[in-house]
N, CA, C and O atoms as a MOPAC input file, in Angstrom:
PM7 MOZYME 1SCF
protein

 N    130.91800 1   122.99000 1    91.58700 1
 C    130.64400 1   121.58100 1    91.79100 1
 C    129.29800 1   121.35400 1    92.47500 1
 O    128.57900 1   120.41400 1    92.13500 1
 N    128.95900 1   122.20400 1    93.42900 1
 C    127.71700 1   122.00900 1    94.17000 1
 C    126.48700 1   122.05400 1    93.27100 1
 O    125.60000 1   121.21500 1    93.43300 1
 N    126.39200 1   122.99900 1    92.32600 1
 C    125.21500 1   122.98200 1    91.44500 1
 C    125.07200 1   121.68000 1    90.65800 1
 O    123.95300 1   121.23100 1    90.41200 1
 N    126.17500 1   121.07600 1    90.26500 1
 C    126.10700 1   119.81700 1    89.51900 1
 C    125.55100 1   118.70900 1    90.41800 1
 O    124.70400 1   117.92400 1    89.99200 1
 N    126.02900 1   118.65300 1    91.66000 1
 C    125.53800 1   117.65300 1    92.60700 1
 C    124.04600 1   117.86700 1    92.86900 1
 O    123.27500 1   116.90900 1    92.90600 1
 N    123.64800 1   119.11400 1    93.04700 1
 C    122.22300 1   119.40800 1    93.27600 1
 C    121.38900 1   119.04400 1    92.04900 1
 O    120.27600 1   118.53600 1    92.18300 1
 N    121.92000 1   119.30000 1    90.86200 1
 C    121.20800 1   118.92600 1    89.62900 1
 C    121.00400 1   117.41600 1    89.55300 1
 O    119.92700 1   116.94500 1    89.18900 1
 N    122.03400 1   116.67100 1    89.89400 1
 C    121.93200 1   115.20600 1    89.86400 1
 C    120.89600 1   114.72300 1    90.87400 1
 O    120.09200 1   113.84200 1    90.56800 1
 N    120.91400 1   115.30500 1    92.09100 1
 C    119.92400 1   114.92900 1    93.11100 1
 C    118.51400 1   115.27100 1    92.64900 1
 O    117.57800 1   114.50200 1    92.86700 1
 N    118.36700 1   116.42800 1    92.01000 1
 C    117.05300 1   116.83400 1    91.50400 1
 C    116.56400 1   115.87100 1    90.43000 1
 O    115.38800 1   115.50900 1    90.41500 1
 N    117.43900 1   115.46000 1    89.54700 1
 C    117.06300 1   114.51600 1    88.48300 1
 C    116.62100 1   113.18500 1    89.08100 1
 O    115.61300 1   112.61400 1    88.66400 1
 N    117.37400 1   112.69500 1    90.05700 1
 C    117.01800 1   111.42700 1    90.70400 1
 C    115.65500 1   111.54300 1    91.38900 1
 O    114.81300 1   110.65500 1    91.25600 1
 N    115.44200 1   112.63300 1    92.11700 1
 C    114.15600 1   112.82700 1    92.79500 1
 C    113.01700 1   112.94800 1    91.78900 1
 O    111.93000 1   112.41400 1    92.01100 1
 N    113.26300 1   113.64400 1    90.69400 1
 C    112.22000 1   113.81900 1    89.68100 1
 C    111.85100 1   112.49600 1    89.02600 1
 O    110.68100 1   112.25900 1    88.72400 1
 N    112.83200 1   111.63800 1    88.80500 1
 C    112.54100 1   110.32100 1    88.23200 1
 C    111.66400 1   109.53400 1    89.19000 1
 O    110.71800 1   108.87200 1    88.76400 1
 N    111.97000 1   109.59800 1    90.47800 1
 C    111.15200 1   108.89900 1    91.46900 1
 C    109.73100 1   109.42000 1    91.52800 1
 O    108.78100 1   108.63900 1    91.58200 1
 N    109.58000 1   110.73100 1    91.51800 1
 C    108.24300 1   111.32900 1    91.59100 1
 C    107.44100 1   111.00800 1    90.33100 1
 O    106.26300 1   110.66300 1    90.41600 1
 N    108.07500 1   111.12000 1    89.16500 1
 C    107.34000 1   110.82000 1    87.92600 1
 C    106.96000 1   109.34600 1    87.87000 1
 O    105.88000 1   109.00700 1    87.38600 1
 N    107.82600 1   108.47000 1    88.35500 1
 C    107.50500 1   107.03600 1    88.40100 1
 C    106.31800 1   106.78400 1    89.32000 1
 O    105.46700 1   105.94300 1    89.03100 1
 N    106.26500 1   107.52200 1    90.43100 1
 C    105.14900 1   107.37100 1    91.36700 1
 C    103.82400 1   107.75100 1    90.69200 1
 O    102.83000 1   107.04000 1    90.83700 1
 N    103.80800 1   108.86600 1    89.95900 1
 C    102.57000 1   109.29900 1    89.32200 1
 C    102.12300 1   108.33100 1    88.22900 1
 O    100.92800 1   108.07600 1    88.07900 1
 N    103.06600 1   107.79400 1    87.47300 1
 C    102.71800 1   106.80200 1    86.45500 1
 C    102.17200 1   105.54400 1    87.12400 1
 O    101.17900 1   104.97800 1    86.66800 1
 N    102.81500 1   105.10900 1    88.19800 1
 C    102.35400 1   103.92200 1    88.92800 1
 C    100.94300 1   104.12000 1    89.46300 1
 O    100.11900 1   103.20800 1    89.39500 1
 N    100.65900 1   105.31600 1    89.99900 1
 C     99.31600 1   105.59200 1    90.51200 1
 C     98.27400 1   105.39200 1    89.41600 1
 O     97.23000 1   104.78700 1    89.65700 1
 N     98.54700 1   105.88900 1    88.23000 1
 C     97.59200 1   105.75700 1    87.13100 1
 C     97.39600 1   104.29700 1    86.74200 1
 O     96.27700 1   103.87200 1    86.45600 1
 N     98.47700 1   103.53500 1    86.73100 1
 C     98.37600 1   102.11200 1    86.40200 1
 C     97.58200 1   101.37200 1    87.46700 1
 O     96.73700 1   100.53500 1    87.14900 1
 N     97.85400 1   101.68100 1    88.74000 1
 C     97.11000 1   101.04200 1    89.82400 1
 C     95.62900 1   101.39200 1    89.74400 1
 O     94.77500 1   100.55300 1    90.02900 1
 N     95.32200 1   102.62900 1    89.35900 1
 C     93.92100 1   103.01400 1    89.22200 1
 C     93.22700 1   102.20900 1    88.12700 1
 O     92.06900 1   101.82000 1    88.27400 1
 N     93.93800 1   101.96300 1    87.03400 1
 C     93.36000 1   101.14200 1    85.96000 1
 C     93.05100 1    99.74400 1    86.48600 1
 O     92.01400 1    99.17000 1    86.15200 1
 N     93.94400 1    99.19600 1    87.30300 1
 C     93.69400 1    97.88700 1    87.91700 1
 C     92.48100 1    97.93300 1    88.84600 1
 O     91.69900 1    96.98500 1    88.91100 1
 N     92.33800 1    99.04300 1    89.55900 1
 C     91.21200 1    99.18500 1    90.48200 1
 C     89.89100 1    99.26800 1    89.72300 1
 O     88.87600 1    98.73800 1    90.17500 1
 N     89.90600 1    99.93300 1    88.56900 1
 C     88.69900 1    99.98400 1    87.73300 1
 C     88.31200 1    98.57000 1    87.30300 1
 O     87.14300 1    98.19000 1    87.37200 1
 N     89.30300 1    97.79600 1    86.86000 1
 C     89.03100 1    96.41100 1    86.47100 1
 C     88.50200 1    95.60600 1    87.65700 1
 O     87.57000 1    94.81700 1    87.50800 1
 N     89.09600 1    95.80500 1    88.82900 1
 C     88.64600 1    95.08300 1    90.01600 1
 C     87.21300 1    95.46600 1    90.38100 1
 O     86.42000 1    94.61100 1    90.77500 1
 N     86.88300 1    96.74200 1    90.25100 1
 C     85.51600 1    97.19000 1    90.53300 1
 C     84.50500 1    96.51800 1    89.62400 1
 O     83.42100 1    96.13200 1    90.06200 1
 N     84.86600 1    96.38000 1    88.35500 1
 C     83.98600 1    95.67700 1    87.41800 1
 C     83.89700 1    94.19700 1    87.78400 1
 O     82.81800 1    93.60600 1    87.72600 1
 N     85.00400 1    93.61000 1    88.15400 1
 C     85.05800 1    92.19700 1    88.56100 1
 C     84.18200 1    91.96600 1    89.79000 1
 O     83.43200 1    90.99100 1    89.84500 1
 N     84.27200 1    92.84200 1    90.75800 1
 C     83.57500 1    92.68000 1    92.03700 1
 C     82.08900 1    93.04200 1    91.94100 1
 O     81.23800 1    92.33200 1    92.47800 1
 N     81.77900 1    94.15200 1    91.25500 1
 C     80.41300 1    94.67900 1    91.24500 1
 C     79.66100 1    94.48400 1    89.93500 1
 O     78.44600 1    94.67400 1    89.88600 1
 N     80.36400 1    94.10900 1    88.88300 1
 C     79.71800 1    93.93500 1    87.59200 1
 C     79.46600 1    95.24100 1    86.86600 1
 O     78.81200 1    95.24800 1    85.82300 1
 N     79.97100 1    96.34900 1    87.39500 1
 C     79.78600 1    97.67200 1    86.79200 1
 C     81.14500 1    98.34000 1    86.67200 1
 O     81.96100 1    98.28500 1    87.59200 1
 N     81.37900 1    98.96700 1    85.53700 1
 C     82.65700 1    99.64600 1    85.30900 1
 C     82.46200 1   101.14300 1    85.55500 1
 O     81.64900 1   101.78200 1    84.88600 1
 N     83.20100 1   101.69700 1    86.50600 1
 C     83.05500 1   103.10200 1    86.89400 1
 C     84.38300 1   103.85100 1    86.78600 1
 O     84.92000 1   104.32000 1    87.78900 1
 N     84.90200 1   103.95800 1    85.57300 1
 C     86.17800 1   104.66100 1    85.40900 1
 C     86.10100 1   106.11300 1    85.84900 1
 O     87.01200 1   106.62100 1    86.50300 1
 N     85.02000 1   106.77500 1    85.49100 1
 C     84.93100 1   108.21300 1    85.77300 1
 C     84.99000 1   108.49000 1    87.26600 1
 O     85.66400 1   109.42800 1    87.69000 1
 N     84.31100 1   107.70800 1    88.05600 1
 C     84.32000 1   107.91200 1    89.50200 1
 C     85.70700 1   107.62300 1    90.06300 1
 O     86.23500 1   108.40200 1    90.85600 1
 N     86.28700 1   106.52200 1    89.65800 1
 C     87.59400 1   106.12400 1    90.18500 1
 C     88.66600 1   107.14000 1    89.81600 1
 O     89.43900 1   107.56200 1    90.67700 1
 N     88.72200 1   107.53800 1    88.54900 1
 C     89.77300 1   108.46300 1    88.13500 1
 C     89.54400 1   109.87800 1    88.66000 1
 O     90.50900 1   110.60800 1    88.88400 1
 N     88.29800 1   110.27900 1    88.86000 1
 C     88.05900 1   111.60900 1    89.43300 1
 C     88.44000 1   111.64300 1    90.90500 1
 O     88.79100 1   112.70100 1    91.43000 1
 N     88.37600 1   110.50700 1    91.57300 1
 C     88.78100 1   110.45600 1    92.97500 1
 C     90.27500 1   110.74000 1    93.13400 1
 O     90.68800 1   111.28600 1    94.15700 1
 N     91.08200 1   110.38300 1    92.15000 1
 C     92.52200 1   110.64700 1    92.23600 1
 C     92.77000 1   112.13900 1    92.39100 1
 O     93.51600 1   112.56100 1    93.27500 1
 N     92.15000 1   112.93600 1    91.53400 1
 C     92.30900 1   114.38900 1    91.62100 1
 C     91.78400 1   114.94400 1    92.92900 1
 O     92.41000 1   115.80900 1    93.54200 1
 N     90.63000 1   114.44500 1    93.35500 1
 C     90.04200 1   114.90200 1    94.61400 1
 C     90.95100 1   114.57600 1    95.79200 1
 O     91.18600 1   115.42700 1    96.65000 1
 N     91.46000 1   113.35100 1    95.83800 1
 C     92.32300 1   112.94900 1    96.94600 1
 C     93.63800 1   113.72000 1    96.94200 1
 O     94.16700 1   114.03900 1    98.00600 1
 N     94.16800 1   114.02200 1    95.76500 1
 C     95.38800 1   114.83400 1    95.70400 1
 C     95.12200 1   116.23800 1    96.24000 1
 O     95.94100 1   116.79300 1    96.97300 1
 N     93.98300 1   116.80700 1    95.87400 1
 C     93.64300 1   118.13900 1    96.38200 1
 C     93.44300 1   118.11200 1    97.88800 1
 O     93.85100 1   119.04200 1    98.58400 1
 N     92.82300 1   117.06300 1    98.39400 1
 C     92.65300 1   116.94000 1    99.84400 1
 C     94.00400 1   116.78500 1   100.54000 1
 O     94.22000 1   117.35900 1   101.60700 1
 N     94.90200 1   116.02300 1    99.95100 1
 C     96.23300 1   115.83800 1   100.53700 1
 C     96.98600 1   117.16800 1   100.56800 1
 O     97.62200 1   117.49300 1   101.57100 1
 N     96.92100 1   117.93500 1    99.48900 1
 C     97.59500 1   119.22900 1    99.45700 1
 C     96.96700 1   120.18500 1   100.47400 1
 O     97.66900 1   120.98200 1   101.09600 1
 N     95.65900 1   120.10400 1   100.64000 1
 C     94.99100 1   120.94200 1   101.63200 1
 C     95.44300 1   120.58400 1   103.03900 1
 O     95.76000 1   121.46700 1   103.83700 1
 N     95.47200 1   119.29000 1   103.34700 1
 C     95.92900 1   118.86000 1   104.67300 1
 C     97.39100 1   119.24900 1   104.89000 1
 O     97.76900 1   119.67100 1   105.98300 1
 N     98.19600 1   119.10800 1   103.86600 1
 C     99.60600 1   119.50200 1   103.94700 1
 C     99.71800 1   120.98800 1   104.28900 1
 O    100.51200 1   121.37100 1   105.14800 1
 N     98.93600 1   121.81200 1   103.62600 1
 C     98.98000 1   123.25000 1   103.87700 1
 C     98.51300 1   123.58800 1   105.28100 1
 O     99.11000 1   124.43400 1   105.94700 1
 N     97.45500 1   122.93900 1   105.73600 1
 C     96.94600 1   123.19300 1   107.08400 1
 C     98.00700 1   122.83500 1   108.12900 1
 O     98.26100 1   123.60600 1   109.05400 1
 N     98.61500 1   121.67100 1   107.97600 1
 C     99.64500 1   121.24000 1   108.92900 1
 C    100.84500 1   122.18200 1   108.88800 1
 O    101.37900 1   122.55600 1   109.93200 1
 N    101.26500 1   122.56100 1   107.69600 1
 C    102.41600 1   123.44000 1   107.56400 1
 C    102.14300 1   124.80200 1   108.19300 1
 O    102.96200 1   125.30500 1   108.96200 1
 N    100.99500 1   125.40100 1   107.87300 1
 C    100.68500 1   126.71700 1   108.42300 1
 C    100.43900 1   126.66200 1   109.92000 1
 O    100.77200 1   127.61200 1   110.62800 1
 N     99.87100 1   125.58600 1   110.41700 1
 C     99.68800 1   125.43500 1   111.86400 1
 C    101.04800 1   125.36200 1   112.55600 1
 O    101.26900 1   126.01900 1   113.57300 1
 N    101.95200 1   124.56300 1   112.00000 1
 C    103.29300 1   124.44700 1   112.59300 1
 C    104.01100 1   125.78800 1   112.56200 1
 O    104.65100 1   126.16300 1   113.54500 1
 N    103.91900 1   126.50800 1   111.47000 1
 C    104.57600 1   127.80800 1   111.38200 1
 C    103.95000 1   128.81100 1   112.34100 1
 O    104.65600 1   129.61600 1   112.95000 1
 N    102.64900 1   128.76600 1   112.47500 1
 C    101.95300 1   129.67900 1   113.38400 1
 C    102.34200 1   129.41000 1   114.84000 1
 O    102.61800 1   130.33700 1   115.60200 1
 N    102.36000 1   128.14100 1   115.20900 1
 C    102.68600 1   127.75800 1   116.58700 1
 C    104.13500 1   128.11300 1   116.93900 1
 O    104.42000 1   128.51500 1   118.06700 1
 N    105.04200 1   127.96500 1   115.98100 1
 C    106.46400 1   128.16800 1   116.26500 1
 C    106.93600 1   129.60400 1   116.02900 1
 O    108.11200 1   129.90700 1   116.22600 1
 N    106.04200 1   130.47400 1   115.61700 1
 C    106.40800 1   131.88100 1   115.45800 1
 C    107.17800 1   132.19500 1   114.18700 1
 O    107.97400 1   133.13300 1   114.16600 1
 N    106.95600 1   131.43500 1   113.13700 1
 C    107.61700 1   131.70000 1   111.85200 1
 C    107.15900 1   133.04800 1   111.31600 1
 O    105.97300 1   133.37600 1   111.34400 1
 N    108.13300 1   133.82900 1   110.82200 1
 C    107.83100 1   135.11600 1   110.21700 1
 C    108.51200 1   135.15100 1   108.85600 1
 O    109.74000 1   135.19300 1   108.77800 1
 N    107.73300 1   135.13600 1   107.79600 1
 C    108.27300 1   135.08500 1   106.44100 1
 C    109.10100 1   136.29500 1   106.06500 1
 O    109.90600 1   136.22300 1   105.13600 1
 N    108.92200 1   137.40500 1   106.76300 1
 C    109.66800 1   138.61900 1   106.43200 1
 C    110.94700 1   138.76100 1   107.24500 1
 O    111.77900 1   139.61800 1   106.94400 1
 N    111.11500 1   137.93200 1   108.27300 1
 C    112.30500 1   138.02900 1   109.11600 1
 C    113.51000 1   137.41900 1   108.41200 1
 O    113.40200 1   136.40900 1   107.71700 1
 N    114.65900 1   138.05700 1   108.60900 1
 C    115.89200 1   137.54500 1   108.00800 1
 C    116.35200 1   136.28000 1   108.72100 1
 O    116.91700 1   135.38300 1   108.09400 1
 N    116.11600 1   136.20400 1   110.01600 1
 C    116.50600 1   135.05000 1   110.81800 1
 C    115.27200 1   134.54200 1   111.54700 1
 O    114.52900 1   135.32300 1   112.14100 1
 N    115.05600 1   133.24300 1   111.50300 1
 C    113.87800 1   132.64800 1   112.14000 1
 C    114.21300 1   132.20600 1   113.56100 1
 O    115.38000 1   132.04900 1   113.92200 1
 N    113.17100 1   132.01000 1   114.35400 1
 C    113.36400 1   131.50900 1   115.71000 1
 C    113.85800 1   130.06500 1   115.64600 1
 O    113.70900 1   129.39300 1   114.62500 1
 N    114.44000 1   129.60200 1   116.73500 1
 C    114.92700 1   128.21700 1   116.79000 1
 C    113.76200 1   127.24600 1   116.61500 1
 O    113.90300 1   126.21700 1   115.95400 1
 N    112.60500 1   127.57500 1   117.21200 1
 C    111.43200 1   126.70300 1   117.08800 1
 C    110.95800 1   126.62500 1   115.63700 1
 O    110.58600 1   125.55500 1   115.15400 1
 N    110.97500 1   127.76900 1   114.94700 1
 C    110.55800 1   127.78500 1   113.54000 1
 C    111.52900 1   126.96900 1   112.69200 1
 O    111.10300 1   126.21100 1   111.82100 1
 N    112.82400 1   127.11800 1   112.93900 1
 C    113.82000 1   126.32900 1   112.20000 1
 C    113.64700 1   124.83800 1   112.46600 1
 O    113.77300 1   124.02400 1   111.55200 1
 N    113.36000 1   124.47900 1   113.71300 1
 C    113.12800 1   123.06700 1   114.04800 1
 C    111.88500 1   122.53800 1   113.34200 1
 O    111.88100 1   121.41700 1   112.83300 1
 N    110.82200 1   123.35700 1   113.31400 1
 C    109.58200 1   122.94400 1   112.64600 1
 C    109.82900 1   122.73100 1   111.16100 1
 O    109.36100 1   121.74800 1   110.58500 1
 N    110.56100 1   123.64600 1   110.54300 1
 C    110.85800 1   123.51400 1   109.11700 1
 C    111.65600 1   122.23500 1   108.86500 1
 O    111.33900 1   121.47400 1   107.95200 1
 N    112.67700 1   122.00300 1   109.66500 1
 C    113.49500 1   120.79000 1   109.50900 1
 C    112.66300 1   119.53200 1   109.71800 1
 O    112.79100 1   118.56400 1   108.96900 1
 N    111.81200 1   119.55200 1   110.73600 1
 C    110.95100 1   118.40100 1   111.02400 1
 C    110.01700 1   118.11900 1   109.85100 1
 O    109.86700 1   116.97400 1   109.42600 1
 N    109.39100 1   119.17700 1   109.33400 1
 C    108.45500 1   119.01200 1   108.21400 1
 C    109.15700 1   118.59500 1   106.92500 1
 O    108.55000 1   117.95900 1   106.06300 1
 N    110.42300 1   118.94700 1   106.79300 1
 C    111.15400 1   118.60500 1   105.56500 1
 C    111.82400 1   117.24100 1   105.62300 1
 O    111.85100 1   116.51900 1   104.62600 1
 N    112.36700 1   116.88200 1   106.79000 1
 C    113.22900 1   115.70300 1   106.85000 1
 C    112.68300 1   114.53700 1   107.65700 1
 O    113.16400 1   113.41400 1   107.50400 1
 N    111.70300 1   114.76400 1   108.50300 1
 C    111.15800 1   113.68200 1   109.33100 1
 C    109.80400 1   113.21300 1   108.80700 1
 O    109.59500 1   112.01500 1   108.61400 1
 N    108.89700 1   114.13700 1   108.58000 1
 C    107.53700 1   113.77700 1   108.16700 1
 C    107.51100 1   113.02100 1   106.83100 1
 O    106.85900 1   111.97900 1   106.76100 1
 N    108.18300 1   113.48700 1   105.76700 1
 C    108.08800 1   112.75500 1   104.49500 1
 C    108.54800 1   111.30200 1   104.55700 1
 O    107.82800 1   110.43100 1   104.06900 1
 N    109.72200 1   110.99300 1   105.13800 1
 C    110.09800 1   109.57600 1   105.18100 1
 C    109.13500 1   108.72900 1   106.01200 1
 O    108.85100 1   107.58300 1   105.66300 1
 N    108.63900 1   109.29100 1   107.10600 1
 C    107.68400 1   108.54500 1   107.93100 1
 C    106.41400 1   108.26500 1   107.13300 1
 O    105.89300 1   107.15000 1   107.16800 1
 N    105.91700 1   109.26000 1   106.42000 1
 C    104.69700 1   109.07800 1   105.63400 1
 C    104.92900 1   108.11300 1   104.47000 1
 O    104.02500 1   107.36400 1   104.09900 1
 N    106.11600 1   108.12400 1   103.90100 1
 C    106.43400 1   107.17500 1   102.82400 1
 C    106.40000 1   105.74800 1   103.36100 1
 O    105.85900 1   104.85300 1   102.71100 1
 N    106.97700 1   105.53000 1   104.54500 1
 C    106.97600 1   104.19400 1   105.14900 1
 C    105.54800 1   103.76700 1   105.48200 1
 O    105.16800 1   102.62700 1   105.21500 1
 N    104.75200 1   104.66900 1   106.06100 1
 C    103.35000 1   104.35100 1   106.37100 1
 C    102.60400 1   104.00100 1   105.08700 1
 O    101.85200 1   103.02600 1   105.05100 1
 N    102.80800 1   104.79000 1   104.03500 1
 C    102.15100 1   104.51900 1   102.74800 1
 C    102.55700 1   103.17100 1   102.19200 1
 O    101.72000 1   102.43200 1   101.67400 1
 N    103.83700 1   102.84600 1   102.29500 1
 C    104.32600 1   101.55900 1   101.80000 1
 C    103.69300 1   100.40300 1   102.57000 1
 O    103.30500 1    99.39500 1   101.97900 1
 N    103.59000 1   100.55300 1   103.87800 1
 C    102.97400 1    99.50200 1   104.69700 1
 C    101.50900 1    99.31600 1   104.31000 1
 O    101.05400 1    98.18700 1   104.12800 1
 N    100.77300 1   100.41400 1   104.18500 1
 C     99.36300 1   100.32600 1   103.79400 1
 C     99.24700 1    99.69400 1   102.41200 1
 O     98.40700 1    98.81900 1   102.20100 1
 N    100.07500 1   100.12300 1   101.47800 1
 C    100.04600 1    99.57700 1   100.12200 1
 C    100.30200 1    98.07600 1   100.12800 1
 O     99.56100 1    97.31600 1    99.50500 1
 N    101.34300 1    97.65000 1   100.82600 1
 C    101.68600 1    96.22500 1   100.84100 1
 C    100.62100 1    95.38300 1   101.52400 1
 O    100.42400 1    94.22500 1   101.15600 1
 N     99.93800 1    95.93700 1   102.50400 1
 C     98.91100 1    95.18400 1   103.23100 1
 C     97.56800 1    95.16400 1   102.49400 1
 O     96.84100 1    94.17300 1   102.55600 1
 N     97.24200 1    96.24800 1   101.80500 1
 C     95.89300 1    96.40000 1   101.25300 1
 C     95.77800 1    96.19400 1    99.75300 1
 O     94.70900 1    95.81300 1    99.27600 1
 N     96.83400 1    96.43100 1    98.99600 1
 C     96.74400 1    96.32000 1    97.53700 1
 C     97.02900 1    94.88000 1    97.13200 1
 O     98.16700 1    94.41700 1    97.22000 1
 N     96.00100 1    94.18200 1    96.69400 1
 C     96.11900 1    92.74800 1    96.41500 1
 C     95.97100 1    92.39500 1    94.93200 1
 O     95.92100 1    91.21600 1    94.58300 1
 N     95.90100 1    93.39300 1    94.06700 1
 C     95.64800 1    93.11600 1    92.65100 1
 C     96.97600 1    92.89800 1    91.92700 1
 O     97.47700 1    93.78600 1    91.23600 1
 N     97.52900 1    91.71300 1    92.09700 1
 C     98.76000 1    91.35200 1    91.41000 1
 C     98.83500 1    89.82800 1    91.29800 1
 O     98.08200 1    89.10100 1    91.94600 1
 N     99.74800 1    89.37500 1    90.47200 1
 C     99.95000 1    87.94100 1    90.32000 1
 C     98.75700 1    87.22300 1    89.72300 1
 O     98.11800 1    87.71300 1    88.79200 1
 N     98.46500 1    86.04400 1    90.27700 1
 C     97.36900 1    85.21300 1    89.76500 1
 C     96.01500 1    85.90000 1    89.90200 1
 O     95.15200 1    85.76100 1    89.03500 1
 N     95.83100 1    86.64100 1    90.99000 1
 C     94.54100 1    87.31400 1    91.18700 1
 C     94.32300 1    88.36900 1    90.10000 1
 O     93.20900 1    88.51000 1    89.59500 1
 N     95.36700 1    89.10900 1    89.73700 1
 C     95.23200 1    90.10400 1    88.67000 1
 C     94.87500 1    89.41600 1    87.35400 1
 O     94.03300 1    89.91000 1    86.60400 1
 N     95.50400 1    88.29400 1    87.07600 1
 C     95.19900 1    87.53800 1    85.85600 1
 C     93.73700 1    87.09300 1    85.86400 1
 O     93.05700 1    87.16200 1    84.84000 1
 N     93.25900 1    86.63900 1    87.01900 1
 C     91.85400 1    86.22100 1    87.14400 1
 C     90.90900 1    87.39200 1    86.89500 1
 O     89.90700 1    87.24800 1    86.19400 1
 N     91.22500 1    88.54700 1    87.46600 1
 C     90.39300 1    89.74300 1    87.28100 1
 C     90.37300 1    90.13200 1    85.80800 1
 O     89.30700 1    90.40300 1    85.25500 1
 N     91.53400 1    90.16300 1    85.16800 1
 C     91.60600 1    90.55900 1    83.75900 1
 C     90.83600 1    89.59900 1    82.86100 1
 O     90.17900 1    90.02900 1    81.91300 1
 N     90.91100 1    88.31200 1    83.14900 1
 C     90.14900 1    87.33700 1    82.35900 1
 C     88.67100 1    87.56100 1    82.53700 1
 O     87.91300 1    87.47300 1    81.57100 1
 N     88.23900 1    87.85000 1    83.75300 1
 C     86.81100 1    88.02600 1    84.04800 1
 C     86.23600 1    89.25900 1    83.36600 1
 O     85.07200 1    89.25300 1    82.96600 1
 N     87.03200 1    90.31800 1    83.22800 1
 C     86.50600 1    91.54700 1    82.61100 1
 C     86.85500 1    91.64300 1    81.12500 1
 O     86.53000 1    92.63300 1    80.46900 1
 N     87.51500 1    90.61400 1    80.60000 1
 C     87.80600 1    90.58400 1    79.18000 1
 C     89.07500 1    91.31600 1    78.80000 1
 O     89.27100 1    91.63700 1    77.62800 1
 N     89.95000 1    91.58900 1    79.77100 1
 C     91.17100 1    92.32400 1    79.47700 1
 C     92.32000 1    91.44400 1    79.05400 1
 O     93.32100 1    91.94200 1    78.53800 1
 N     92.19900 1    90.13300 1    79.26200 1
 C     93.28400 1    89.23300 1    78.87900 1
 C     92.67500 1    87.96800 1    78.31000 1
 O     91.71300 1    87.42700 1    78.85400 1
 N     93.23200 1    87.51200 1    77.23600 1
 C     92.68800 1    86.32100 1    76.58000 1
 C     93.50600 1    85.11900 1    76.96600 1
 O     93.21800 1    84.00700 1    76.52300 1

């Protein structure tokens, strides 16, 4: 029974992650349109290349934080049993940091991303994307 429950949880998580990546691409397309609206120049290549760069930077920061936490807490990858501090660090990095970062991201998104509704329609009309 447990593998079935884990499979269902994995499917749900995968749907969420794939939806996030599709949404990012759609938001980037809106940002390209906004850049043309604001500056009169369309720079798709710069905008879309930044997505890959920012993802690589995020993964780099994630690795630095993870390895720093493991180093500080005495994690040993070859040990059969980890120290209490290492177990706490792993739990913290798995169960506390992601939800906090998701909430922070949501707050930033809701406060800063304004390309929706009437304004999006105005931008699309200005750049010729909507008739």
